[in-house]
C-alpha positions in Angstrom: 62.1 94.6 128.6 59.8 94.1 131.5 56.5 92.3 130.8 53.7 94.5 129.2 56.2 97.3 128.4 55.4 98.8 125.0 58.1 99.6 122.4 59.3 103.1 122.8 60.5 104.1 119.4 59.8 103.5 115.7 62.7 104.1 113.4 64.9 101.1 112.5 65.8 99.2 109.4 64.7 95.7 108.8 66.4 93.7 106.1 64.9 90.4 104.7 66.3 87.7 102.4 65.4 89.8 99.4 67.8 92.5 100.6 65.2 95.2 101.0 64.8 97.6 104.0 61.9 99.0 105.8 61.0 101.0 109.0 59.6 99.0 111.9 58.8 99.4 115.5 61.0 97.5 118.0 61.8 97.5 121.7 64.1 100.1 123.1 67.5 98.6 123.8 68.6 98.0 127.4 71.8 97.7 129.3 73.2 94.2 129.0 76.8 94.5 130.2 78.3 96.8 132.9 80.2 98.9 130.4 77.2 99.5 128.1 75.6 102.9 127.3 72.3 103.6 125.7 72.6 106.4 123.3 69.6 108.5 122.0 70.5 109.0 118.4 70.3 112.6 117.1 72.3 112.1 113.9 73.0 109.2 111.6 73.9 108.6 108.0 73.8 105.9 105.3 77.3 104.8 104.3 78.2 103.6 100.8 79.3 100.3 102.3 75.7 99.7 103.5 75.1 98.9 99.8 77.3 95.9 100.2 74.7 94.5 102.6 71.7 95.2 100.4 73.6 93.8 97.4 74.5 90.6 99.3 78.3 91.1 99.1 78.4 90.9 102.9 76.9 87.7 104.2 74.8 86.8 107.2 72.4 89.7 107.2 69.3 88.5 108.9 65.7 89.7 108.9 65.2 92.3 111.6 68.9 93.4 111.8 69.2 97.1 112.4 71.6 98.8 110.1 73.8 101.9 110.5 77.4 102.3 111.7 77.7 106.1 111.5 75.8 107.9 114.3 76.0 110.3 117.2 73.7 111.3 120.0 72.9 112.0 123.6 73.6 109.5 126.4 70.4 108.3 127.9 71.6 105.5 130.3 75.0 104.3 131.5 76.0 100.9 132.9 77.5 100.6 136.4 81.0 99.9 134.9 81.1 103.0 132.8 83.7 105.6 134.1 84.0 108.5 131.7 80.7 108.8 129.9 78.0 111.1 131.3 74.2 111.1 130.9 73.0 114.0 128.9 76.4 114.6 127.1 76.7 114.4 123.3 79.0 111.7 121.8 79.9 110.3 118.4 80.5 106.5 118.1 83.3 104.8 116.1 81.9 102.4 113.4 84.1 99.5 114.8 83.8 98.3 118.4 87.1 98.1 120.2 87.8 96.4 123.5 90.8 98.8 124.2 92.9 96.0 125.7 93.9 93.3 123.2 97.1 93.3 121.2 95.6 95.1 118.2 93.8 97.7 120.2 96.9 98.6 122.1 98.7 99.0 118.7 95.8 101.4 117.7 94.6 98.9 115.1 91.2 98.7 116.6 89.4 97.5 113.5 91.2 94.2 114.1 90.1 93.9 117.7 90.4 90.3 118.8 87.6 90.4 121.4 84.5 92.1 119.9 83.6 89.7 117.1 83.6 85.9 117.6 82.2 85.0 114.2 83.5 81.6 113.2 82.6 81.9 109.5 84.8 84.9 109.1 87.7 83.1 110.8 87.2 80.0 108.6 87.1 82.1 105.4 90.0 84.4 106.1 91.9 82.9 109.1 90.9 85.8 111.4 88.0 88.2 111.7 87.6 92.0 112.0 86.4 93.8 115.1 82.7 93.9 115.7 80.9 96.6 113.6 77.7 98.4 114.4 74.8 97.5 112.1 76.9 95.4 109.7 75.4 91.9 109.8 76.3 88.9 112.0 79.5 88.5 109.9 80.8 91.4 112.0 79.3 90.4 115.3 75.6 91.0 114.9 75.5 94.4 116.8 72.4 96.5 116.3 73.2 99.7 114.4 72.5 103.4 114.8 69.8 104.0 112.1 67.3 104.0 115.0 66.1 106.2 117.8 68.3 104.4 120.4 71.3 102.2 120.2 73.3 100.1 122.7 77.0 101.0 122.7 79.2 98.3 124.3 82.5 99.1 126.1 81.4 102.8 125.9 84.5 104.3 127.5 86.5 103.1 124.5 84.0 103.6 121.7 82.5 107.0 122.3 84.1 110.4 121.8 82.6 113.5 123.4 81.4 116.2 120.9 82.5 119.7 121.9 79.8 122.4 122.4 79.2 124.2 119.2 80.0 121.3 116.9 76.8 120.2 115.1 75.8 116.6 114.4 76.5 117.1 110.7 80.2 117.7 111.4 80.6 115.3 114.3 79.3 112.4 112.1 82.4 112.6 109.9 84.4 111.3 112.9 82.4 108.0 113.0 83.9 106.6 109.8 84.6 108.6 106.6 87.1 111.2 107.8 89.3 108.8 109.9 89.1 106.2 107.2 90.4 108.6 104.5 93.0 110.1 106.8 94.2 106.6 107.8 94.4 105.5 104.2 96.8 108.4 103.4 98.9 107.7 106.5 99.0 103.9 106.0 100.1 104.2 102.4 102.8 106.8 103.4 102.2 109.7 101.0 105.4 111.8 101.0 106.1 115.3 99.7 106.6 115.1 95.9 104.6 111.9 95.4 102.1 111.5 92.6 99.3 109.2 93.5 96.1 107.7 92.0 92.9 107.2 94.0 90.4 104.7 92.6 86.9 105.8 93.6 86.0 109.5 94.0 83.2 109.2 96.5 83.3 111.0 99.8 86.2 109.0 101.2 88.2 109.2 98.0 87.7 112.9 97.8 88.9 113.4 101.4 91.8 111.1 100.9 92.8 113.4 98.0 92.6 116.5 100.2 94.7 114.8 102.9 97.3 113.7 100.2 97.6 117.2 99.0 98.1 118.3 102.6 101.0 115.7 102.9 102.7 117.4 99.9 101.6 115.2 96.9 102.4 117.0 93.7 99.6 115.3 91.8 96.4 113.5 92.7 94.7 111.5 90.0 91.1 110.5 90.7 89.9 107.5 88.7 86.1 107.2 88.6 83.0 107.8 86.4 80.8 110.8 86.1 79.0 112.6 87.7 81.4 112.5 90.6 84.5 113.6 88.7 83.2 116.9 87.7 82.9 118.2 91.3 86.4 117.3 92.4 88.4 120.4 91.4 85.9 122.7 93.1 85.9 120.7 96.3 89.7 120.4 96.5 90.3 124.1 95.9 87.8 124.9 98.6 89.5 122.6 101.1 93.1 123.4 100.2 92.9 127.1 99.7 93.0 127.4 95.9 95.2 124.3 95.2 96.9 124.7 91.8 94.9 123.0 89.1 97.9 121.1 87.8 97.9 119.1 91.1 94.6 117.6 90.3 93.7 115.3 87.4 90.5 113.3 86.6 90.6 110.0 84.8 87.5 108.3 83.3 87.5 104.7 84.5 85.6 103.4 81.5 88.3 104.8 79.2 90.9 102.6 80.9 88.5 99.6 81.2 87.5 99.5 77.5 89.9 101.8 75.5 89.3 102.8 71.9 88.1 100.1 69.6 90.9 98.0 68.2 93.5 99.3 70.7 95.1 97.6 73.6 94.2 98.8 77.1 96.3 98.7 80.2 94.0 96.0 81.5 94.9 93.9 78.5 98.5 94.3 79.3 98.0 93.2 82.9 95.9 90.2 81.9 98.6 89.1 79.3 101.3 89.3 81.9 99.2 87.3 84.3 98.7 84.6 81.7 102.5 84.4 81.1 103.0 84.0 84.8 104.4 87.4 85.5 103.8 88.9 88.9 102.1 92.3 88.7 103.9 94.7 91.0 102.0 97.3 93.0 103.4 100.9 92.7 102.4 104.5 92.8 100.9 105.8 89.6 102.4 109.0 88.2 
């Protein structure tokens, strides 16, 4: 910012060491690199994975970090190297930041981009690191997120998708994370016609993964979770799939399988006993 320039907006999240959040006033972001875009945010959401930050599961969240990796908006400024993004047009951002040119990005595995996150802690812990993520701590690059009035989008030509006229923010936001994540989960696990599958976690992504699995021809989808989420699943799936037969859907109470009936062995007990005997637990589809 130029000297004496006042902050131009007021809505961001600020997380301190106690893992709380608040709204503060900060400076409007500026163009830092030639391929940057400044997006005026018109829609943003809170993702379930944001809770990992507040609970401390994701490290290196610093005081003053701006959260939010699901957002869309109107382009306010473009850098001199931006080719295809136009001021005044509406765009939705991907949650991960891709360079579009490295080995993984060319394989359409952009969440593993080799160039947008140089965090050395992640590399030391896991041998590599993910791509940079918006608003998801310095562990994923330290990029400011979209729970703000404005956000800087690096390498904008590769990380923004234009929103067609007539598509509201509420629908476009699904493309930032939850819908492609659930679709990719079904494609990556290769659900085939006739498969019977189990989905652990019946939140928004789990629900959409179930719908996509039915679309791929799965004969049964078993949702494993706790109430109150399970009670809504049949209604949601029938609405999405055009009256899907009820025998293709099944709900399973997670606590039932964790604890079992008093005095009876649970499946978890079996797995733990096998592990103690040195047996390798094999991963397979649940029918």
